[in-house]
Structure formats: structure tokens, C-alpha cells
N, C-alpha and C positions, 0 to 999 in steps of 0.2 A: 504494500500500500504506500509506503514511503517513496519508493522510486516513481510510482505513478503520480503521486501528489507533487513531487519535485519536477515533473515534466521530462524525466530522463527517457521514459518509454516513448513519449511523443517525439523527442529528438531522434532516438535510435530508429524507430519505425519510420519516421518521416524521411530520414536520410537513406534508409534501406529502400523505401518506396521510390524515392527520387532515382536511385540507381536502377531499380528494376524497370521503372517506367521509361527511363532513358534507353535502356536496352530494348524495350518494347518499341520505342520510337525508331531505333536503328533498324529493327526488323521490318517495320512498316516502310522505311526508306528503301531497304533492300527489295522488298516485294514490289514497290512502285518502280524502281529504277534498274534493278539488276537480276531479278529472278527470271528463269526461262520464259515464263508467260507474263512478263511485266507489262507488255502493251495492253493486254486484256485487263490486267489488274488495274492499271492506270485509267483505262476507259471506264471501269466500274467504280472508280475511287470515291465518287460523291454519293453513291447509292448503297442502301441496305447495310450489309455486313461491314463494308469498307468505311462507311460513315460512322457506324457504331464503334469500330475499332479505333478510329481517330478520336471519337468522343471519349472513349475509355482512357486513351493515352493522355489526353489533355486534362481530364478531370483527375486522373491518378497522379499526374505530376503536380497539379494545383493543390490537391488535398494533402499530398505528401509535404509540400512546402508549407501549407497551413499547419500541419502537425509540428514541423520544425519551429515555426513562429510561436505556436501555442506552448511548445516545450520551453522556449525562452521566456515567454510571458509568465507561465506558471511559477517559475523560480523567483519571480519578483512580486507576485500578487499576494497581498496581505489578506488571506482568507484561511479558514481552517483547512487542515490537511484533507479531511473528508470531502470538503467542497472542491478543493483543487483536484482531488482524485476523480471526482465525478466529471468535472470539466475536461480533464485529460482523457478520461475513458470515452466520453461522448465524442471528443475530437478524433480519437482513434477509430471509433465506430463509423465516423464519416467516410472512412475508406471503403465501407461496404458499397458506396455508390459506384465508384469505378469498377470494383470487383463484380458488382451486380450487373453492370453493363456487359462485361466480359462473359459472365455466366449466361446472360440473355442470348448473345449471338453464338456462343459455343455450345451451350447445353440446352438452349431453349427454355431457360428458367424464367419464371414470372418476374416482373419488375419490382417485386416487393423489397429486395435488398437496395435497389436504387433509391426508393422512397425513404426507407429507414435510414440509410446513410445520409441523405440530404437533410432530413429532419434533425438527426443527431448533431451534425456539424453546425447547423444553424443555431440550435439550442445552445451548444457549447460556446459559440462565439457571442451570442446574446447574453448568456449567463456571465461570461468573463467580462464583457463590456460593462454590465451593471455592477459587478463586483469591483471592477477597477474604479468606477465612478464613485461608488459609496465608500469603499475602503482604501482605495489607492494602492500604490505599489511602493517598493523600496526606493529611496532616493539616493 
């Protein structure tokens, strides 16, 4: 609980997510420019699975970066450890959104993970903003 409250998990998962979603981005570039059937892949780039793959890549990188940011914020936020842990956990759960997008187009999963992830990260950032306004941070 201490590591989660301090934001270390957010930093670690965020940096790992950035790494993985960068690799995923490089795979998308390979598929568009260098794969044996890259002409067809590029022609379909804005449709269906290709659009969803790009959407997952962008949101994965963004939400990973938001976890890094929240990890740094949590270490300075003057709130109880339990409250920091909830904010950090909800921010981590936000990564369900890009993972849910991937699950949709690879496994045909319903979009429930996308919605859960979106709500979690919005609640986390809203909660942190209110906590920062009312209790402030370290100076």
C-alpha cells in the first residue's frame, strides 16, 4: 500500500507502458511501410482494425504518460496514504482503456474495459485536482 500511495507503481507502470506502446508504434510503422503486404495495409490504414490499432497506441502512450505524471504528483500531494493509494490505483486502472481497445479488435471483446478505464482515469485526475486545491502539495 505504501508504494502505491507514494506513486512508485504509477511511475514504474507508466514508464513500462511508454516502452511497450513505443514498441507497438514501431510495429505499426513496420506494417505500414515495410511489411510484405504494406501497400494493402496502408490502403486500409484509416479503417476498422487499423484505426483501432492506432487509437490503442495513442491512448496507451497518453495514459502511460499520465501515470508517470500522477506518480510524481502523488509524492507531493498532502493527503492520507489511503486517499493517495486510491488515486494511484484509479490512474493505473485507466490503462484498461487502451488495453480494452486492443482486446476489442483482437479478441472481439465488448467495450466495457474501454469505458471502465476512461471513467477510472477521469475520476483519478478529478479527485487529485480537488485534493490539490483543498490540501495543497509540498512546497
